[in-house]
C-alpha positions in Angstrom: 16.0 20.0 -8.2 13.1 19.3 -10.6 10.7 22.1 -11.3 7.1 22.1 -12.4 8.2 22.8 -15.9 10.1 19.5 -16.0 6.8 17.7 -15.9 5.3 19.6 -18.8 5.6 16.9 -21.5 2.9 17.0 -24.2 3.7 18.6 -27.5 1.4 19.4 -30.4 1.6 16.6 -32.9 0.3 18.7 -35.8 -1.1 22.1 -36.6 -4.6 20.6 -36.6 -4.9 20.6 -32.8 -8.0 22.6 -32.0 -8.2 25.0 -29.1 -11.1 24.3 -26.8 -11.5 28.1 -26.3 -10.9 31.1 -28.4 -10.0 34.7 -27.7 -13.3 36.5 -27.4 -12.4 40.0 -26.2 -14.1 42.8 -28.1 -11.7 45.5 -29.3 -8.4 43.6 -28.4 -5.6 44.7 -30.7 -5.0 42.3 -33.5 -1.3 41.8 -32.7 -2.1 40.9 -29.1 -4.9 38.6 -30.3 -2.3 36.7 -32.4 0.1 36.5 -29.5 -2.6 35.2 -27.2 -3.7 32.6 -29.8 -0.2 31.4 -30.3 0.3 31.1 -26.5 -3.0 29.3 -26.2 -2.0 26.8 -28.9 1.0 25.8 -26.9 -0.7 25.7 -23.5 -3.6 23.7 -24.9 -1.1 21.1 -26.0 0.6 21.2 -22.6 -2.8 20.7 -20.9 -4.0 18.0 -23.3 -2.9 15.0 -21.2 -1.0 13.4 -24.0 2.0 11.8 -22.3 3.6 10.1 -25.3 6.2 12.8 -26.1 8.2 15.3 -24.1 8.4 18.8 -25.5 11.8 19.6 -26.8 13.4 22.2 -24.5 14.7 24.2 -27.4 11.2 24.4 -28.9 9.8 25.6 -25.6 12.6 28.1 -25.3 11.9 29.4 -28.8 8.2 29.8 -27.8 9.0 31.8 -24.7 11.5 34.0 -26.6 9.1 34.5 -29.5 6.3 35.6 -27.3 8.5 37.9 -25.2 10.0 39.6 -28.2 6.7 40.1 -30.0 5.2 41.4 -26.8 8.0 44.0 -26.3 8.0 44.9 -30.0 4.3 45.7 -29.7 4.8 47.9 -26.6 7.5 48.2 -24.0 6.5 47.5 -20.5 7.3 51.0 -19.4 4.7 52.3 -21.9 2.0 49.8 -20.9 -0.1 52.4 -19.2 -0.7 54.2 -22.6 -2.7 51.3 -24.0 -6.4 50.9 -24.0 -7.7 49.1 -20.9 -8.3 45.7 -22.6 -5.0 45.8 -24.4 -3.2 46.9 -21.2 -4.6 44.0 -19.3 -3.7 41.5 -22.0 -0.2 43.0 -22.4 0.4 42.9 -18.6 -1.1 39.4 -18.4 1.2 37.9 -21.1 4.2 39.6 -19.4 3.0 38.0 -16.1 2.5 34.6 -17.9 6.1 34.7 -19.1 7.4 35.7 -15.7 5.8 32.7 -14.1 7.8 30.5 -16.5 11.0 32.3 -15.6 10.3 32.0 -11.9 10.1 28.2 -12.3 13.4 27.8 -14.1 17.0 28.8 -14.0 17.2 29.5 -10.2 15.1 32.7 -10.7 12.4 31.8 -8.1 13.2 34.8 -5.9 13.6 37.4 -8.6 11.5 40.6 -8.2 9.3 41.8 -11.0 8.6 45.3 -9.8 7.7 46.8 -13.2 5.4 44.0 -14.2 3.8 44.2 -10.7 3.2 48.0 -11.2 1.7 47.7 -14.7 -0.4 44.8 -13.7 -1.9 46.6 -10.7 -2.6 49.6 -12.9 -4.3 47.4 -15.5 -6.4 45.8 -12.8 -7.6 49.2 -11.6 -8.4 50.4 -15.1 -10.3 47.3 -16.1 -12.1 46.8 -12.9 -15.9 46.8 -13.4 -15.8 46.1 -17.1 -18.8 44.0 -18.4 -16.7 41.3 -19.9 -14.2 40.6 -17.1 -12.9 37.1 -17.8 -9.7 38.7 -19.0 -9.4 40.5 -15.6 -10.2 37.3 -13.7 -7.4 35.5 -15.7 -5.0 38.3 -14.9 -5.8 38.3 -11.2 -5.4 34.6 -10.8 -2.3 34.5 -12.9 -0.6 37.5 -11.2 -2.1 37.2 -7.7 0.2 34.3 -6.6 3.2 35.7 -8.5 3.9 39.3 -9.4 1.2 40.8 -7.2 2.0 38.6 -4.2 4.1 41.3 -2.5 1.3 43.9 -2.7 -1.1 44.7 0.1 -3.0 41.5 0.6 -6.3 43.1 1.5 -6.2 45.0 -1.8 -5.6 41.9 -3.8 -8.2 39.8 -2.1 -10.9 42.5 -2.3 -10.2 42.9 -6.0 -10.4 39.2 -6.8 -13.7 38.9 -4.8 -15.2 42.0 -6.5 -14.5 40.6 -10.0 -15.8 37.1 -9.1 -19.0 38.7 -7.8 -19.3 40.8 -10.9 -18.8 37.8 -13.2 -21.3 35.6 -11.3 -18.7 32.8 -11.2 -20.0 29.7 -9.5 -17.2 28.1 -7.6 -13.6 27.1 -8.5 -14.6 24.8 -11.4 -16.3 27.8 -13.1 -13.3 30.1 -12.3 -10.9 27.5 -13.8 -13.0 27.2 -17.0 -12.6 31.0 -17.4 -8.9 31.3 -16.7 -8.0 28.3 -18.7 -9.8 29.7 -21.7 -6.7 32.0 -22.0 -3.0 31.2 -21.7 -2.8 28.9 -18.7 -0.7 25.9 -17.8 -2.6 23.6 -15.5 0.4 21.9 -14.0 2.0 25.3 -13.2 -0.9 27.7 -12.4 -3.7 25.6 -11.0 -2.4 25.0 -7.4 -1.4 28.6 -6.6 -4.6 29.9 -8.2 -6.7 27.5 -6.2 -5.0 28.6 -3.0 -5.7 32.2 -3.8 -9.4 31.3 -4.5 -9.7 29.5 -1.2 -8.1 32.6 0.6 -10.6 34.9 -1.1 -13.5 32.7 0.0 -12.5 33.1 3.6 -11.6 36.8 3.3 -13.7 39.1 5.5 
């Protein structure tokens, strides 16, 4: 059966492709910044709408492997809680980002990601209330429909609503602009994130 990833076809034609958004998070570790920028380069190409060339599966696999190895080399998942809050949220977010790709491929749709779920929830708690919370909004909308989906729903919905209120986000379009300024694949992440947003809007 075809998966969402089968429809991701654009590929960067040259290194001159410019990102629409940059990583603007004060104090983020330089290694994590580079990992985020590399991921954003690939996702910006996937989101570009260029349908003239399909990304080679080997290139995409190399991208996933490279990001994963560099992420774990920087810090193991079991030691995530020792990081500074912004680094912890970024580290957990990139682990979540990779897990959403694994869930979509190789018959892994029902795998459990207990460790990623644990460190992501911890990162959300530690980063809650920060002035610059676009990183946390990205993390919540990336993880909410995936690695955090099995957690208590009331906790998740209340956290998302709290951060949206803190950010002053004006509707889904504004939220999407924020989350897609970080590693985000529209064809893969938009629909579940929008469902989460709609659920939060009706949450009492």
